N, C-alpha and C positions, 0 to 999 in steps of 0.2 A: 393128393393120393400121392407116395414113393415107388418108383418101378424097383423090385430087388434086379441087380444086374451080377452079382455073384454072394454066395454067402460064405461068411469065414467061419464061424463058429455059430453057436445057438444064440449068442449074446450080438455078434456083430454082422454084421452087412453092407455091404456097396449097394448105394441107391442111387438112384439120379430123379431130376423132376426140372422138365426144361432143357435147359444147354449145360445144367450143372451136376456134376456128380457129389457125392457125399459119402465117408466112411460113416454108420451109423452104430451109436452104441443103444442097448435097449435090451430088458431082462427077457430072455425068451423070444426075440425079433425072429429069428433063423431058424426055430424049432417046426420042422414038419413045412416049411417053406419052399417055393421051389423059385427058381428063375424064371425071370419077368412077371412073377406075382405083384400086387398090387398091397402096399400095405401103409396105414393110415398116421401121420404123422403125432398123434395122441400114444401110440406104441412106443413113440422112439424116445428116449431117455436124453440124447446129445445127438449132435452130427456136426461134421466140419468139413470144410474144402481143403484137402491138402493145399500147400503151398505151389506142387507143380508136379507135373506126371511125373518125373522121376520119384519125388520122394513119396507121392501116393503107391507106386509101386515097393516100396521098400515099404513100407506101413502095413500092406495088404499080406505082404510075403511073411514078414515080422507076426502079424498079428496070425495067420495061419498057422502058426505054430505055436502058440501061447493057448495051455490048457483052458475052455472055461471058466475055472473056478477064480481067475485067476480078474478077470474081468469083472467078475461079482465081488472080490475082496476092494477091488479099486472101485467100484459102484459104494460099496459101504462107506469107505472112505470118504469119497465126494458129498456123500450126502452127507455124512458127519458134517464134513468143512462148511457145508454152504449153510448148514442150520446154524452154527456158532460162530461164524462171519457174519451169516446175514448177505449172503450175496452170491450171485452164481458166479461158478468158476469158469473161466475158459473151455470150451470141449477136447482142448488137445490134452489136457490131461489123463483123455481116458483112454489117449494111445502112450503117452510118456509116463505114465506112472503105472500103467498094467504092463508095458515094457521095463522098467526099470523093476519091478516086483519081481520078474520072471527070471531074468536074470540076476540079480540079488538070492534069488534063491538056490542056482546053477552053482555060482559063487560058493556061497555056503556050503553043500555038498562036496564041493572041491577043494573045501577048506581052504577058499580063496576070498576070504571077507576082505573086502576096500576099506573098511570102516570111514570116519567121518573126521578131519582134521579140526575142524570147527565147531565139535558138538557143543560145548561149554557153553561158545560163544550165541550159538543160534538157542541153546535153553536160557542164558540169560537175557537176551536181547529181546527175541521173540517168541516170549512163553505161550503165547496166543494158539501162534502157530507150531511150537513145540509139541502143544496140550494134542494139536491134531496128530502131529507123527506117532506119540505116543499110542493114540489111540488105534492109530493103523498097524502100528508095529504088534501090537495084541491079537488084534485082528486075523492079520496076516500068521502070527504063532497058533492061534487058534484053530486056524480053518485047515491049517498045514499043518499041525502036529509040529510046529521046530519052536526051537530057539536062538532066533537071530541076535546078534548084536543089537546094544541099548545103541549104537550109534546110529541101525538103522531109520532109528526118532527123524534124526536129523536129516538125513535124505529124504523122507516123505515129504518133510516138512517144506524142504527144498521145493518138491513140484507143486507143493500148494501155493508158495511163494508168486511161485513163477507164470501158473495162471491164474491167479488174483486179477481181478480188475481195479483194485484200490489204487492209488496212484501213489499211498504212503509206505508200500510195500514191494512198488516196480521198481524201484531203483536194485541195483544189484547189489544182492545182502553180502556178496563175499565182500565190497570192495567197503560196503557199509564196517561192516562188524574188524575189517584192516585196520580203519583210519578210528574206529574208538577204542580196538586196541591198541593204537598207537599214541593216543591221547591217556588213557588210561596207565601204560607203562613209564609215558613220560612220569606223569605223576607221581606213580608209584618213587620212583627216582628220587624226584624232587622231595617226596616227603619220610625218605629214609624207610620206604617199608611201612611208614606208620600211617596205613590207609584202610579205616574201618569201613567191611561194607554190608553189614549186616543189619540195617537200619534206616527209615524212612525217606534219609534225607539221600542215602547213596543209591538209595530204588531213583528216584526222581532227579539224581545226577545223568544215571545211565540214561535214562527215556531220553530228559534235554541231548545227550551224545547222539542218541539214534538219530532220533529227528533233527538235528546240526547235521551231521553226517549224509542224511538224504538232501537237504538245505545244499550242504556244498559241495557236494560230488553232481549234482542237480543244475547248479548256478541258479538258486532260488532263493540266495541269503535272503535276512532283514536287511532293513537300512544301514546307510554309512554312516548316518547322523551319530556325531562323536557327544549330544549331550548326556545322556545317561553314562558314557561311558568316564568320562570325567568325572562326575558325581561316583561312580564305584572306586578310581583310580585314590580318591579321597579317603574314604571309608574304609575299604578293603586293601592296607597296601600290599599285605601279604599274597593275598588272593592274586591279585596284580599282576606283582612280581612273577608269579609261578603260571598265571594264563599268558603272559609275554611270552616267557619262555618254551611253552608248549605251542603259542600260537609262529613261532621262529621256527621249530622244529616242523608243523604241517607246511607251513610254506615253503620250509626247504625241499621239504618229500614233493608237494602235490604240483609246487611251483604256480600258486593259486592265495589272492589274498584273501583273508576274512574280515568282513565288513565291523566299522567299530560296534556295531549294535551285538555282533554275533559273539563280541570278544565281550562283552560289557555283559551279556547274560552266562556267559560263559565262565566268568570271577564271582560273579554271583551263587551261581552253583557248585563253587570251588569252597570259597566259603563257607557255604551252610555244611558241605561236606567236613572242611577241617574245624569248624566248630560244633560239631554236632555232641 
């Protein structure tokens, strides 16, 4: 059982158990409750301990000012995301996404929409997360009778990614998309703009680049053995020349070497895109 220390709104309360305090979220858990009332854990959808006291005060003050409907919207988005991803998101999303949506609507009414500068990258490289963002955008527009811009779907997807427990999406998404974009832009220059993007090989190439970028940025690249690289050099000279130029560009920007096996697979995927 948890003891209520403060009621923030009908869906959010500050509770304690033992020496720990939690911000707890749950539909209607604050309704008709009083300070020092006891509530069972089964009524709490998510709970988390803020990083420190100053952070806790900031969260409490923020949530005090947010209308309960925003918690309802966040709950629907989180439930949809968890079902789609088959994982439990980190509890902090209940605060971070609620806070974001509330201020996004305020900016909308003030004609100060910020947009999202990597909307297209998110849509192309993280379609599953983007679909969750699209769902979330539909929910908030429907429940609040608004027409938030489509870029808001990418913003919602960011919050889902940041709260995911899956290691494959924990690498900073902005860094990943920037690296993928650098490779694609270089390849477009090398092919004179003749890069066909509406085929299965291109889709596989994008997927490969996404996971390569995650490995490269997190220092978990494939081996440095050169057996495969020697073979693809011989088989795919055109793709090899392009890949070496891409390698030089990336290593100059990031000041970090690409392993031989990673380079070999890059050559293979570029060859497939070129010969589609």
